[in-house]
Structure formats: structure tokens, C-alpha cells
C-alpha positions as CSV (number, residue, x, y, z in Angstrom):
1,M,-68.1,8.6,-79.2
2,E,-69.2,6.6,-76.9
3,H,-68.3,6.3,-73.1
4,F,-68.8,2.6,-71.9
5,E,-69.1,3.4,-68.4
6,R,-70.2,-0.4,-67.5
7,I,-67.3,-1.8,-69.4
8,T,-63.9,-1.8,-67.2
9,R,-61.0,-3.5,-67.8
10,H,-58.3,-4.0,-65.1
11,P,-55.1,-6.4,-65.8
12,G,-56.0,-8.3,-62.4
13,V,-59.2,-9.2,-63.2
14,M,-59.7,-11.9,-65.9
15,G,-56.7,-11.2,-67.6
16,G,-57.7,-7.9,-68.5
17,K,-60.7,-8.9,-70.4
18,A,-63.4,-6.4,-71.2
19,C,-65.9,-7.3,-68.3
20,I,-69.2,-5.9,-67.1
21,R,-68.6,-3.1,-63.9
22,G,-65.6,-5.3,-62.9
23,L,-66.9,-8.2,-61.8
24,R,-65.9,-11.4,-63.6
25,V,-68.8,-11.8,-65.8
26,T,-66.6,-10.6,-69.4
27,V,-68.0,-9.2,-72.6
28,S,-67.7,-12.1,-74.3
29,M,-69.1,-14.0,-72.1
30,I,-72.4,-12.2,-72.2
31,L,-71.9,-12.5,-76.3
32,G,-71.5,-16.3,-76.0
33,L,-74.7,-16.6,-74.4
34,L,-76.7,-14.5,-75.9
35,A,-75.3,-16.2,-79.4
36,A,-76.2,-19.6,-77.7
37,G,-79.8,-18.6,-77.4
38,H,-80.3,-17.4,-74.4
39,N,-82.6,-14.7,-74.0
40,M,-81.8,-11.3,-72.0
41,E,-84.5,-12.5,-69.6
42,T,-82.8,-15.8,-68.9
43,I,-79.4,-14.1,-68.8
44,L,-80.3,-11.5,-65.8
45,A,-82.3,-14.6,-64.2
46,D,-79.2,-16.7,-63.9
47,Y,-76.9,-13.3,-63.0
48,P,-79.0,-11.4,-61.1
49,Y,-76.3,-9.2,-59.8
50,L,-76.7,-8.1,-64.0
51,E,-78.9,-5.2,-65.5
52,R,-80.4,-5.0,-68.3
53,E,-78.3,-1.7,-69.3
54,D,-75.1,-4.3,-68.8
55,I,-76.2,-6.6,-71.2
56,M,-77.1,-4.0,-74.0
57,Q,-73.8,-1.6,-73.3
58,A,-72.0,-5.2,-74.0
59,L,-73.6,-5.5,-76.9
60,R,-72.9,-1.8,-78.2
61,Y,-69.3,-1.9,-76.8
62,A,-68.8,-5.2,-78.9
63,A,-70.4,-3.4,-81.9
64,R,-67.7,-0.8,-81.5
65,Q,-64.9,-3.1,-81.6
66,T,-65.7,-4.7,-84.6
67,E,-66.4,-1.7,-86.5
68,E,-65.1,-1.7,-89.7
69,R,-62.2,0.6,-90.6
70,E,-60.8,2.1,-93.5
71,L,-57.0,2.4,-94.0
72,I,-55.3,4.0,-96.9
73,L,-52.1,2.0,-97.8
74,A,-48.8,3.8,-99.5
75,I,-48.5,2.8,-103.0
76,A,-44.6,1.9,-103.4
């Protein structure tokens, strides 16, 4: 299982949402920018305190969170 050392969750920061390194930059914000057509270079230029690995780890974290899981249900 991968450890996401750049992804933090604290109740007092952005309502406990997954953030990048404790900053007020959420994983969902990064995903939204990418989905809107922004490329990594543009995001890094607009947010100079972010690093390339922050964006890559946000993508890996999101992929892990949306991973399909099979549940075996008991037959009644």
C-alpha cells in the first residue's frame, strides 16, 4: 500500500479535506484544474509553492480513493 506523505488531512485546514503538504491547496482543486484543461506547468507557475511531485501524488491519491472494491454480500 502506497504511503502519501505529501497528502495531509487536518480538521482545522480546509475542513479536513485532503490537502497538499498542509497547505490550503486541496487534492480536489488540483484535479479540478487538470480536468479544466490546465497542464502541470501552468499549475506550477500559478502556484509556485507547489512541486511537480505534489501534483503527481494528488493524482495517485485520487486514483486510490476511487479504486473499485468488490463487496461480497450475504444471501438472505
